[in-house]
mmCIF entry with sequence, helices, sheets and N, C-alpha, C, O atoms, coordinates in Angstrom:
data_MODEL
# 
_entry.id   MODEL 
# 
_entity.id                         1 
_entity.type                       polymer 
_entity.pdbx_number_of_molecules   1 
# 
_entity_poly.entity_id                      1 
_entity_poly.type                           'polypeptide(L)' 
_entity_poly.nstd_linkage                   no 
_entity_poly.nstd_monomer                   no 
_entity_poly.pdbx_seq_one_letter_code       
;(UNK)(UNK)(UNK)(UNK)(UNK)(UNK)(UNK)(UNK)(UNK)(UNK)(UNK)(UNK)(UNK)(UNK)(UNK)(UNK)
(UNK)(UNK)(UNK)(UNK)(UNK)(UNK)(UNK)(UNK)(UNK)(UNK)(UNK)(UNK)(UNK)(UNK)(UNK)(UNK)
(UNK)(UNK)(UNK)(UNK)(UNK)(UNK)(UNK)(UNK)(UNK)(UNK)(UNK)(UNK)(UNK)(UNK)(UNK)(UNK)
(UNK)
;
_entity_poly.pdbx_seq_one_letter_code_can   XXXXXXXXXXXXXXXXXXXXXXXXXXXXXXXXXXXXXXXXXXXXXXXXX 
_entity_poly.pdbx_strand_id                 A 
# 
loop_
_entity_poly_seq.entity_id 
_entity_poly_seq.num 
_entity_poly_seq.mon_id 
_entity_poly_seq.hetero 
1 1  UNK n 
1 2  UNK n 
1 3  UNK n 
1 4  UNK n 
1 5  UNK n 
1 6  UNK n 
1 7  UNK n 
1 8  UNK n 
1 9  UNK n 
1 10 UNK n 
1 11 UNK n 
1 12 UNK n 
1 13 UNK n 
1 14 UNK n 
1 15 UNK n 
1 16 UNK n 
1 17 UNK n 
1 18 UNK n 
1 19 UNK n 
1 20 UNK n 
1 21 UNK n 
1 22 UNK n 
1 23 UNK n 
1 24 UNK n 
1 25 UNK n 
1 26 UNK n 
1 27 UNK n 
1 28 UNK n 
1 29 UNK n 
1 30 UNK n 
1 31 UNK n 
1 32 UNK n 
1 33 UNK n 
1 34 UNK n 
1 35 UNK n 
1 36 UNK n 
1 37 UNK n 
1 38 UNK n 
1 39 UNK n 
1 40 UNK n 
1 41 UNK n 
1 42 UNK n 
1 43 UNK n 
1 44 UNK n 
1 45 UNK n 
1 46 UNK n 
1 47 UNK n 
1 48 UNK n 
1 49 UNK n 
# 
_struct_asym.id          A 
_struct_asym.entity_id   1 
# 
loop_
_struct_conf.conf_type_id 
_struct_conf.id 
_struct_conf.pdbx_PDB_helix_id 
_struct_conf.beg_label_comp_id 
_struct_conf.beg_label_asym_id 
_struct_conf.beg_label_seq_id 
_struct_conf.pdbx_beg_PDB_ins_code 
_struct_conf.end_label_comp_id 
_struct_conf.end_label_asym_id 
_struct_conf.end_label_seq_id 
_struct_conf.pdbx_end_PDB_ins_code 
_struct_conf.beg_auth_comp_id 
_struct_conf.beg_auth_asym_id 
_struct_conf.beg_auth_seq_id 
_struct_conf.end_auth_comp_id 
_struct_conf.end_auth_asym_id 
_struct_conf.end_auth_seq_id 
_struct_conf.pdbx_PDB_helix_class 
_struct_conf.details 
_struct_conf.pdbx_PDB_helix_length 
HELX_P HELX_P1 AA1 UNK A 2  ? UNK A 39 ? UNK A 2  UNK A 39 1 ? 38 
HELX_P HELX_P2 AA2 UNK A 45 ? UNK A 47 ? UNK A 45 UNK A 47 5 ? 3  
# 
_struct_conf_type.id          HELX_P 
_struct_conf_type.criteria    ? 
_struct_conf_type.reference   ? 
# 
loop_
_atom_site.group_PDB 
_atom_site.id 
_atom_site.type_symbol 
_atom_site.label_atom_id 
_atom_site.label_alt_id 
_atom_site.label_comp_id 
_atom_site.label_asym_id 
_atom_site.label_entity_id 
_atom_site.label_seq_id 
_atom_site.pdbx_PDB_ins_code 
_atom_site.Cartn_x 
_atom_site.Cartn_y 
_atom_site.Cartn_z 
_atom_site.occupancy 
_atom_site.B_iso_or_equiv 
_atom_site.pdbx_formal_charge 
_atom_site.auth_seq_id 
_atom_site.auth_comp_id 
_atom_site.auth_asym_id 
_atom_site.auth_atom_id 
_atom_site.pdbx_PDB_model_num 
ATOM 1   N N  . UNK A 1 1  ? 115.878 39.291 110.716 1.00 0.00 ? 1  UNK A N  1 
ATOM 2   C CA . UNK A 1 1  ? 115.799 40.644 111.270 1.00 0.00 ? 1  UNK A CA 1 
ATOM 3   C C  . UNK A 1 1  ? 116.428 40.671 112.665 1.00 0.00 ? 1  UNK A C  1 
ATOM 4   O O  . UNK A 1 1  ? 117.187 41.580 113.000 1.00 0.00 ? 1  UNK A O  1 
ATOM 5   N N  . UNK A 1 2  ? 116.098 39.654 113.474 1.00 0.00 ? 2  UNK A N  1 
ATOM 6   C CA . UNK A 1 2  ? 116.646 39.641 114.833 1.00 0.00 ? 2  UNK A CA 1 
ATOM 7   C C  . UNK A 1 2  ? 118.153 39.385 114.808 1.00 0.00 ? 2  UNK A C  1 
ATOM 8   O O  . UNK A 1 2  ? 118.882 39.896 115.658 1.00 0.00 ? 2  UNK A O  1 
ATOM 9   N N  . UNK A 1 3  ? 118.620 38.601 113.843 1.00 0.00 ? 3  UNK A N  1 
ATOM 10  C CA . UNK A 1 3  ? 120.059 38.355 113.738 1.00 0.00 ? 3  UNK A CA 1 
ATOM 11  C C  . UNK A 1 3  ? 120.811 39.639 113.410 1.00 0.00 ? 3  UNK A C  1 
ATOM 12  O O  . UNK A 1 3  ? 121.891 39.889 113.945 1.00 0.00 ? 3  UNK A O  1 
ATOM 13  N N  . UNK A 1 4  ? 120.232 40.456 112.522 1.00 0.00 ? 4  UNK A N  1 
ATOM 14  C CA . UNK A 1 4  ? 120.872 41.716 112.146 1.00 0.00 ? 4  UNK A CA 1 
ATOM 15  C C  . UNK A 1 4  ? 120.949 42.641 113.355 1.00 0.00 ? 4  UNK A C  1 
ATOM 16  O O  . UNK A 1 4  ? 121.972 43.285 113.582 1.00 0.00 ? 4  UNK A O  1 
ATOM 17  N N  . UNK A 1 5  ? 119.870 42.707 114.128 1.00 0.00 ? 5  UNK A N  1 
ATOM 18  C CA . UNK A 1 5  ? 119.869 43.563 115.313 1.00 0.00 ? 5  UNK A CA 1 
ATOM 19  C C  . UNK A 1 5  ? 120.868 43.056 116.343 1.00 0.00 ? 5  UNK A C  1 
ATOM 20  O O  . UNK A 1 5  ? 121.539 43.845 117.009 1.00 0.00 ? 5  UNK A O  1 
ATOM 21  N N  . UNK A 1 6  ? 120.964 41.728 116.472 1.00 0.00 ? 6  UNK A N  1 
ATOM 22  C CA . UNK A 1 6  ? 121.892 41.158 117.445 1.00 0.00 ? 6  UNK A CA 1 
ATOM 23  C C  . UNK A 1 6  ? 123.338 41.463 117.056 1.00 0.00 ? 6  UNK A C  1 
ATOM 24  O O  . UNK A 1 6  ? 124.138 41.851 117.908 1.00 0.00 ? 6  UNK A O  1 
ATOM 25  N N  . UNK A 1 7  ? 123.679 41.292 115.785 1.00 0.00 ? 7  UNK A N  1 
ATOM 26  C CA . UNK A 1 7  ? 125.043 41.578 115.349 1.00 0.00 ? 7  UNK A CA 1 
ATOM 27  C C  . UNK A 1 7  ? 125.337 43.064 115.461 1.00 0.00 ? 7  UNK A C  1 
ATOM 28  O O  . UNK A 1 7  ? 126.463 43.452 115.775 1.00 0.00 ? 7  UNK A O  1 
ATOM 29  N N  . UNK A 1 8  ? 124.334 43.902 115.207 1.00 0.00 ? 8  UNK A N  1 
ATOM 30  C CA . UNK A 1 8  ? 124.528 45.350 115.323 1.00 0.00 ? 8  UNK A CA 1 
ATOM 31  C C  . UNK A 1 8  ? 124.812 45.724 116.775 1.00 0.00 ? 8  UNK A C  1 
ATOM 32  O O  . UNK A 1 8  ? 125.667 46.569 117.039 1.00 0.00 ? 8  UNK A O  1 
ATOM 33  N N  . UNK A 1 9  ? 124.101 45.100 117.721 1.00 0.00 ? 9  UNK A N  1 
ATOM 34  C CA . UNK A 1 9  ? 124.335 45.363 119.137 1.00 0.00 ? 9  UNK A CA 1 
ATOM 35  C C  . UNK A 1 9  ? 125.731 44.909 119.552 1.00 0.00 ? 9  UNK A C  1 
ATOM 36  O O  . UNK A 1 9  ? 126.407 45.606 120.308 1.00 0.00 ? 9  UNK A O  1 
ATOM 37  N N  . UNK A 1 10 ? 126.170 43.745 119.062 1.00 0.00 ? 10 UNK A N  1 
ATOM 38  C CA . UNK A 1 10 ? 127.521 43.269 119.373 1.00 0.00 ? 10 UNK A CA 1 
ATOM 39  C C  . UNK A 1 10 ? 128.564 44.221 118.807 1.00 0.00 ? 10 UNK A C  1 
ATOM 40  O O  . UNK A 1 10 ? 129.598 44.453 119.433 1.00 0.00 ? 10 UNK A O  1 
ATOM 41  N N  . UNK A 1 11 ? 128.300 44.773 117.628 1.00 0.00 ? 11 UNK A N  1 
ATOM 42  C CA . UNK A 1 11 ? 129.234 45.727 117.033 1.00 0.00 ? 11 UNK A CA 1 
ATOM 43  C C  . UNK A 1 11 ? 129.367 46.973 117.889 1.00 0.00 ? 11 UNK A C  1 
ATOM 44  O O  . UNK A 1 11 ? 130.466 47.495 118.072 1.00 0.00 ? 11 UNK A O  1 
ATOM 45  N N  . UNK A 1 12 ? 128.238 47.451 118.416 1.00 0.00 ? 12 UNK A N  1 
ATOM 46  C CA . UNK A 1 12 ? 128.281 48.639 119.273 1.00 0.00 ? 12 UNK A CA 1 
ATOM 47  C C  . UNK A 1 12 ? 129.077 48.342 120.541 1.00 0.00 ? 12 UNK A C  1 
ATOM 48  O O  . UNK A 1 12 ? 129.849 49.185 120.998 1.00 0.00 ? 12 UNK A O  1 
ATOM 49  N N  . UNK A 1 13 ? 128.895 47.155 121.111 1.00 0.00 ? 13 UNK A N  1 
ATOM 50  C CA . UNK A 1 13 ? 129.630 46.775 122.319 1.00 0.00 ? 13 UNK A CA 1 
ATOM 51  C C  . UNK A 1 13 ? 131.120 46.688 122.008 1.00 0.00 ? 13 UNK A C  1 
ATOM 52  O O  . UNK A 1 13 ? 131.949 47.166 122.782 1.00 0.00 ? 13 UNK A O  1 
ATOM 53  N N  . UNK A 1 14 ? 131.457 46.076 120.875 1.00 0.00 ? 14 UNK A N  1 
ATOM 54  C CA . UNK A 1 14 ? 132.870 45.954 120.508 1.00 0.00 ? 14 UNK A CA 1 
ATOM 55  C C  . UNK A 1 14 ? 133.489 47.327 120.297 1.00 0.00 ? 14 UNK A C  1 
ATOM 56  O O  . UNK A 1 14 ? 134.620 47.569 120.719 1.00 0.00 ? 14 UNK A O  1 
ATOM 57  N N  . UNK A 1 15 ? 132.753 48.234 119.641 1.00 0.00 ? 15 UNK A N  1 
ATOM 58  C CA . UNK A 1 15 ? 133.281 49.578 119.385 1.00 0.00 ? 15 UNK A CA 1 
ATOM 59  C C  . UNK A 1 15 ? 133.498 50.311 120.703 1.00 0.00 ? 15 UNK A C  1 
ATOM 60  O O  . UNK A 1 15 ? 134.519 50.976 120.875 1.00 0.00 ? 15 UNK A O  1 
ATOM 61  N N  . UNK A 1 16 ? 132.549 50.201 121.642 1.00 0.00 ? 16 UNK A N  1 
ATOM 62  C CA . UNK A 1 16 ? 132.692 50.895 122.921 1.00 0.00 ? 16 UNK A CA 1 
ATOM 63  C C  . UNK A 1 16 ? 133.888 50.354 123.703 1.00 0.00 ? 16 UNK A C  1 
ATOM 64  O O  . UNK A 1 16 ? 134.639 51.123 124.302 1.00 0.00 ? 16 UNK A O  1 
ATOM 65  N N  . UNK A 1 17 ? 134.068 49.024 123.697 1.00 0.00 ? 17 UNK A N  1 
ATOM 66  C CA . UNK A 1 17 ? 135.223 48.430 124.385 1.00 0.00 ? 17 UNK A CA 1 
ATOM 67  C C  . UNK A 1 17 ? 136.514 48.896 123.725 1.00 0.00 ? 17 UNK A C  1 
ATOM 68  O O  . UNK A 1 17 ? 137.484 49.223 124.409 1.00 0.00 ? 17 UNK A O  1 
ATOM 69  N N  . UNK A 1 18 ? 136.524 48.927 122.379 1.00 0.00 ? 18 UNK A N  1 
ATOM 70  C CA . UNK A 1 18 ? 137.716 49.357 121.657 1.00 0.00 ? 18 UNK A CA 1 
ATOM 71  C C  . UNK A 1 18 ? 138.049 50.802 121.973 1.00 0.00 ? 18 UNK A C  1 
ATOM 72  O O  . UNK A 1 18 ? 139.218 51.152 122.133 1.00 0.00 ? 18 UNK A O  1 
ATOM 73  N N  . UNK A 1 19 ? 137.018 51.652 122.064 1.00 0.00 ? 19 UNK A N  1 
ATOM 74  C CA . UNK A 1 19 ? 137.245 53.068 122.367 1.00 0.00 ? 19 UNK A CA 1 
ATOM 75  C C  . UNK A 1 19 ? 137.813 53.222 123.773 1.00 0.00 ? 19 UNK A C  1 
ATOM 76  O O  . UNK A 1 19 ? 138.721 54.026 123.986 1.00 0.00 ? 19 UNK A O  1 
ATOM 77  N N  . UNK A 1 20 ? 137.293 52.465 124.734 1.00 0.00 ? 20 UNK A N  1 
ATOM 78  C CA . UNK A 1 20 ? 137.807 52.548 126.101 1.00 0.00 ? 20 UNK A CA 1 
ATOM 79  C C  . UNK A 1 20 ? 139.267 52.113 126.160 1.00 0.00 ? 20 UNK A C  1 
ATOM 80  O O  . UNK A 1 20 ? 140.089 52.771 126.797 1.00 0.00 ? 20 UNK A O  1 
ATOM 81  N N  . UNK A 1 21 ? 139.591 51.001 125.493 1.00 0.00 ? 21 UNK A N  1 
ATOM 82  C CA . UNK A 1 21 ? 140.975 50.521 125.482 1.00 0.00 ? 21 UNK A CA 1 
ATOM 83  C C  . UNK A 1 21 ? 141.876 51.540 124.780 1.00 0.00 ? 21 UNK A C  1 
ATOM 84  O O  . UNK A 1 21 ? 143.002 51.789 125.211 1.00 0.00 ? 21 UNK A O  1 
ATOM 85  N N  . UNK A 1 22 ? 141.359 52.128 123.685 1.00 0.00 ? 22 UNK A N  1 
ATOM 86  C CA . UNK A 1 22 ? 142.165 53.095 122.935 1.00 0.00 ? 22 UNK A CA 1 
ATOM 87  C C  . UNK A 1 22 ? 142.471 54.319 123.784 1.00 0.00 ? 22 UNK A C  1 
ATOM 88  O O  . UNK A 1 22 ? 143.599 54.811 123.781 1.00 0.00 ? 22 UNK A O  1 
ATOM 89  N N  . UNK A 1 23 ? 141.459 54.822 124.524 1.00 0.00 ? 23 UNK A N  1 
ATOM 90  C CA . UNK A 1 23 ? 141.690 56.010 125.359 1.00 0.00 ? 23 UNK A CA 1 
ATOM 91  C C  . UNK A 1 23 ? 142.646 55.684 126.505 1.00 0.00 ? 23 UNK A C  1 
ATOM 92  O O  . UNK A 1 23 ? 143.474 56.516 126.877 1.00 0.00 ? 23 UNK A O  1 
ATOM 93  N N  . UNK A 1 24 ? 142.539 54.480 127.066 1.00 0.00 ? 24 UNK A N  1 
ATOM 94  C CA . UNK A 1 24 ? 143.450 54.078 128.134 1.00 0.00 ? 24 UNK A CA 1 
ATOM 95  C C  . UNK A 1 24 ? 144.880 54.027 127.613 1.00 0.00 ? 24 UNK A C  1 
ATOM 96  O O  . UNK A 1 24 ? 145.799 54.532 128.258 1.00 0.00 ? 24 UNK A O  1 
ATOM 97  N N  . UNK A 1 25 ? 145.069 53.413 126.437 1.00 0.00 ? 25 UNK A N  1 
ATOM 98  C CA . UNK A 1 25 ? 146.395 53.333 125.834 1.00 0.00 ? 25 UNK A CA 1 
ATOM 99  C C  . UNK A 1 25 ? 146.898 54.724 125.462 1.00 0.00 ? 25 UNK A C  1 
ATOM 100 O O  . UNK A 1 25 ? 148.078 55.030 125.632 1.00 0.00 ? 25 UNK A O  1 
ATOM 101 N N  . UNK A 1 26 ? 145.987 55.576 124.947 1.00 0.00 ? 26 UNK A N  1 
ATOM 102 C CA . UNK A 1 26 ? 146.388 56.902 124.496 1.00 0.00 ? 26 UNK A CA 1 
ATOM 103 C C  . UNK A 1 26 ? 146.800 57.768 125.676 1.00 0.00 ? 26 UNK A C  1 
ATOM 104 O O  . UNK A 1 26 ? 147.742 58.552 125.561 1.00 0.00 ? 26 UNK A O  1 
ATOM 105 N N  . UNK A 1 27 ? 146.112 57.645 126.815 1.00 0.00 ? 27 UNK A N  1 
ATOM 106 C CA . UNK A 1 27 ? 146.468 58.453 127.982 1.00 0.00 ? 27 UNK A CA 1 
ATOM 107 C C  . UNK A 1 27 ? 147.842 58.039 128.520 1.00 0.00 ? 27 UNK A C  1 
ATOM 108 O O  . UNK A 1 27 ? 148.648 58.900 128.870 1.00 0.00 ? 27 UNK A O  1 
ATOM 109 N N  . UNK A 1 28 ? 148.116 56.738 128.589 1.00 0.00 ? 28 UNK A N  1 
ATOM 110 C CA . UNK A 1 28 ? 149.425 56.296 129.056 1.00 0.00 ? 28 UNK A CA 1 
ATOM 111 C C  . UNK A 1 28 ? 150.502 56.701 128.051 1.00 0.00 ? 28 UNK A C  1 
ATOM 112 O O  . UNK A 1 28 ? 151.616 57.052 128.439 1.00 0.00 ? 28 UNK A O  1 
ATOM 113 N N  . UNK A 1 29 ? 150.167 56.653 126.750 1.00 0.00 ? 29 UNK A N  1 
ATOM 114 C CA . UNK A 1 29 ? 151.119 57.062 125.721 1.00 0.00 ? 29 UNK A CA 1 
ATOM 115 C C  . UNK A 1 29 ? 151.426 58.543 125.839 1.00 0.00 ? 29 UNK A C  1 
ATOM 116 O O  . UNK A 1 29 ? 152.569 58.955 125.637 1.00 0.00 ? 29 UNK A O  1 
ATOM 117 N N  . UNK A 1 30 ? 150.409 59.363 126.168 1.00 0.00 ? 30 UNK A N  1 
ATOM 118 C CA . UNK A 1 30 ? 150.632 60.801 126.331 1.00 0.00 ? 30 UNK A CA 1 
ATOM 119 C C  . UNK A 1 30 ? 151.550 61.066 127.512 1.00 0.00 ? 30 UNK A C  1 
ATOM 120 O O  . UNK A 1 30 ? 152.415 61.939 127.439 1.00 0.00 ? 30 UNK A O  1 
ATOM 121 N N  . UNK A 1 31 ? 151.373 60.317 128.607 1.00 0.00 ? 31 UNK A N  1 
ATOM 122 C CA . UNK A 1 31 ? 152.240 60.505 129.773 1.00 0.00 ? 31 UNK A CA 1 
ATOM 123 C C  . UNK A 1 31 ? 153.679 60.159 129.418 1.00 0.00 ? 31 UNK A C  1 
ATOM 124 O O  . UNK A 1 31 ? 154.600 60.901 129.759 1.00 0.00 ? 31 UNK A O  1 
ATOM 125 N N  . UNK A 1 32 ? 153.878 59.036 128.735 1.00 0.00 ? 32 UNK A N  1 
ATOM 126 C CA . UNK A 1 32 ? 155.227 58.654 128.323 1.00 0.00 ? 32 UNK A CA 1 
ATOM 127 C C  . UNK A 1 32 ? 155.778 59.665 127.319 1.00 0.00 ? 32 UNK A C  1 
ATOM 128 O O  . UNK A 1 32 ? 156.976 59.947 127.312 1.00 0.00 ? 32 UNK A O  1 
ATOM 129 N N  . UNK A 1 33 ? 154.905 60.209 126.472 1.00 0.00 ? 33 UNK A N  1 
ATOM 130 C CA . UNK A 1 33 ? 155.333 61.171 125.474 1.00 0.00 ? 33 UNK A CA 1 
ATOM 131 C C  . UNK A 1 33 ? 155.799 62.460 126.128 1.00 0.00 ? 33 UNK A C  1 
ATOM 132 O O  . UNK A 1 33 ? 156.779 63.061 125.688 1.00 0.00 ? 33 UNK A O  1 
ATOM 133 N N  . UNK A 1 34 ? 155.095 62.896 127.190 1.00 0.00 ? 34 UNK A N  1 
ATOM 134 C CA . UNK A 1 34 ? 155.507 64.109 127.902 1.00 0.00 ? 34 UNK A CA 1 
ATOM 135 C C  . UNK A 1 34 ? 156.871 63.909 128.549 1.00 0.00 ? 34 UNK A C  1 
ATOM 136 O O  . UNK A 1 34 ? 157.686 64.831 128.573 1.00 0.00 ? 34 UNK A O  1 
ATOM 137 N N  . UNK A 1 35 ? 157.127 62.713 129.076 1.00 0.00 ? 35 UNK A N  1 
ATOM 138 C CA . UNK A 1 35 ? 158.438 62.419 129.654 1.00 0.00 ? 35 UNK A CA 1 
ATOM 139 C C  . UNK A 1 35 ? 159.503 62.454 128.569 1.00 0.00 ? 35 UNK A C  1 
ATOM 140 O O  . UNK A 1 35 ? 160.597 62.981 128.772 1.00 0.00 ? 35 UNK A O  1 
ATOM 141 N N  . UNK A 1 36 ? 159.169 61.880 127.402 1.00 0.00 ? 36 UNK A N  1 
ATOM 142 C CA . UNK A 1 36 ? 160.106 61.890 126.278 1.00 0.00 ? 36 UNK A CA 1 
ATOM 143 C C  . UNK A 1 36 ? 160.429 63.312 125.852 1.00 0.00 ? 36 UNK A C  1 
ATOM 144 O O  . UNK A 1 36 ? 161.590 63.648 125.618 1.00 0.00 ? 36 UNK A O  1 
ATOM 145 N N  . UNK A 1 37 ? 159.387 64.159 125.750 1.00 0.00 ? 37 UNK A N  1 
ATOM 146 C CA . UNK A 1 37 ? 159.595 65.540 125.312 1.00 0.00 ? 37 UNK A CA 1 
ATOM 147 C C  . UNK A 1 37 ? 160.425 66.294 126.345 1.00 0.00 ? 37 UNK A C  1 
ATOM 148 O O  . UNK A 1 37 ? 161.287 67.091 125.977 1.00 0.00 ? 37 UNK A O  1 
ATOM 149 N N  . UNK A 1 38 ? 160.178 66.053 127.636 1.00 0.00 ? 38 UNK A N  1 
ATOM 150 C CA . UNK A 1 38 ? 160.959 66.742 128.664 1.00 0.00 ? 38 UNK A CA 1 
ATOM 151 C C  . UNK A 1 38 ? 162.420 66.305 128.619 1.00 0.00 ? 38 UNK A C  1 
ATOM 152 O O  . UNK A 1 38 ? 163.314 67.093 128.931 1.00 0.00 ? 38 UNK A O  1 
ATOM 153 N N  . UNK A 1 39 ? 162.668 65.045 128.230 1.00 0.00 ? 39 UNK A N  1 
ATOM 154 C CA . UNK A 1 39 ? 164.057 64.580 128.114 1.00 0.00 ? 39 UNK A CA 1 
ATOM 155 C C  . UNK A 1 39 ? 164.714 65.197 126.879 1.00 0.00 ? 39 UNK A C  1 
ATOM 156 O O  . UNK A 1 39 ? 165.872 65.610 126.927 1.00 0.00 ? 39 UNK A O  1 
ATOM 157 N N  . UNK A 1 40 ? 163.961 65.256 125.762 1.00 0.00 ? 40 UNK A N  1 
ATOM 158 C CA . UNK A 1 40 ? 164.529 65.702 124.492 1.00 0.00 ? 40 UNK A CA 1 
ATOM 159 C C  . UNK A 1 40 ? 164.134 67.144 124.180 1.00 0.00 ? 40 UNK A C  1 
ATOM 160 O O  . UNK A 1 40 ? 163.835 67.472 123.032 1.00 0.00 ? 40 UNK A O  1 
ATOM 161 N N  . UNK A 1 41 ? 164.133 68.007 125.203 1.00 0.00 ? 41 UNK A N  1 
ATOM 162 C CA . UNK A 1 41 ? 163.733 69.393 124.968 1.00 0.00 ? 41 UNK A CA 1 
ATOM 163 C C  . UNK A 1 41 ? 164.720 70.121 124.061 1.00 0.00 ? 41 UNK A C  1 
ATOM 164 O O  . UNK A 1 41 ? 164.353 71.110 123.426 1.00 0.00 ? 41 UNK A O  1 
ATOM 165 N N  . UNK A 1 42 ? 165.954 69.655 123.990 1.00 0.00 ? 42 UNK A N  1 
ATOM 166 C CA . UNK A 1 42 ? 166.950 70.318 123.156 1.00 0.00 ? 42 UNK A CA 1 
ATOM 167 C C  . UNK A 1 42 ? 166.580 70.199 121.670 1.00 0.00 ? 42 UNK A C  1 
ATOM 168 O O  . UNK A 1 42 ? 166.845 71.103 120.878 1.00 0.00 ? 42 UNK A O  1 
ATOM 169 N N  . UNK A 1 43 ? 165.970 69.076 121.314 1.00 0.00 ? 43 UNK A N  1 
ATOM 170 C CA . UNK A 1 43 ? 165.632 68.850 119.909 1.00 0.00 ? 43 UNK A CA 1 
ATOM 171 C C  . UNK A 1 43 ? 164.350 69.583 119.525 1.00 0.00 ? 43 UNK A C  1 
ATOM 172 O O  . UNK A 1 43 ? 163.718 70.223 120.365 1.00 0.00 ? 43 UNK A O  1 
ATOM 173 N N  . UNK A 1 44 ? 163.973 69.488 118.259 1.00 0.00 ? 44 UNK A N  1 
ATOM 174 C CA . UNK A 1 44 ? 162.798 70.198 117.746 1.00 0.00 ? 44 UNK A CA 1 
ATOM 175 C C  . UNK A 1 44 ? 161.561 69.312 117.771 1.00 0.00 ? 44 UNK A C  1 
ATOM 176 O O  . UNK A 1 44 ? 160.778 69.328 116.821 1.00 0.00 ? 44 UNK A O  1 
ATOM 177 N N  . UNK A 1 45 ? 161.367 68.541 118.834 1.00 0.00 ? 45 UNK A N  1 
ATOM 178 C CA . UNK A 1 45 ? 160.207 67.669 118.906 1.00 0.00 ? 45 UNK A CA 1 
ATOM 179 C C  . UNK A 1 45 ? 158.920 68.452 119.121 1.00 0.00 ? 45 UNK A C  1 
ATOM 180 O O  . UNK A 1 45 ? 157.839 67.978 118.771 1.00 0.00 ? 45 UNK A O  1 
ATOM 181 N N  . UNK A 1 46 ? 159.031 69.658 119.700 1.00 0.00 ? 46 UNK A N  1 
ATOM 182 C CA . UNK A 1 46 ? 157.823 70.444 119.943 1.00 0.00 ? 46 UNK A CA 1 
ATOM 183 C C  . UNK A 1 46 ? 157.173 70.869 118.633 1.00 0.00 ? 46 UNK A C  1 
ATOM 184 O O  . UNK A 1 46 ? 155.956 71.046 118.579 1.00 0.00 ? 46 UNK A O  1 
ATOM 185 N N  . UNK A 1 47 ? 157.961 71.033 117.583 1.00 0.00 ? 47 UNK A N  1 
ATOM 186 C CA . UNK A 1 47 ? 157.393 71.463 116.299 1.00 0.00 ? 47 UNK A CA 1 
ATOM 187 C C  . UNK A 1 47 ? 156.529 70.371 115.681 1.00 0.00 ? 47 UNK A C  1 
ATOM 188 O O  . UNK A 1 47 ? 155.628 70.669 114.897 1.00 0.00 ? 47 UNK A O  1 
ATOM 189 N N  . UNK A 1 48 ? 156.795 69.102 116.024 1.00 0.00 ? 48 UNK A N  1 
ATOM 190 C CA . UNK A 1 48 ? 155.988 68.001 115.489 1.00 0.00 ? 48 UNK A CA 1 
ATOM 191 C C  . UNK A 1 48 ? 154.600 68.031 116.121 1.00 0.00 ? 48 UNK A C  1 
ATOM 192 O O  . UNK A 1 48 ? 153.599 67.839 115.429 1.00 0.00 ? 48 UNK A O  1 
ATOM 193 N N  . UNK A 1 49 ? 154.534 68.272 117.435 1.00 0.00 ? 49 UNK A N  1 
ATOM 194 C CA . UNK A 1 49 ? 153.260 68.304 118.137 1.00 0.00 ? 49 UNK A CA 1 
ATOM 195 C C  . UNK A 1 49 ? 152.834 69.745 118.333 1.00 0.00 ? 49 UNK A C  1 
ATOM 196 O O  . UNK A 1 49 ? 151.778 70.004 118.909 1.00 0.00 ? 49 UNK A O  1 
# 
């Protein structure tokens, strides 16, 4: 029983760390994406997003 609770707690910690890393990567990706869209405004990239 204690092993199950311990692994469940580790899973929650791993998920929280993964979410933080994902949001950090996603925010930097959005900044780079905005630069890309501003460069390629002539194309129809706005219709994708």
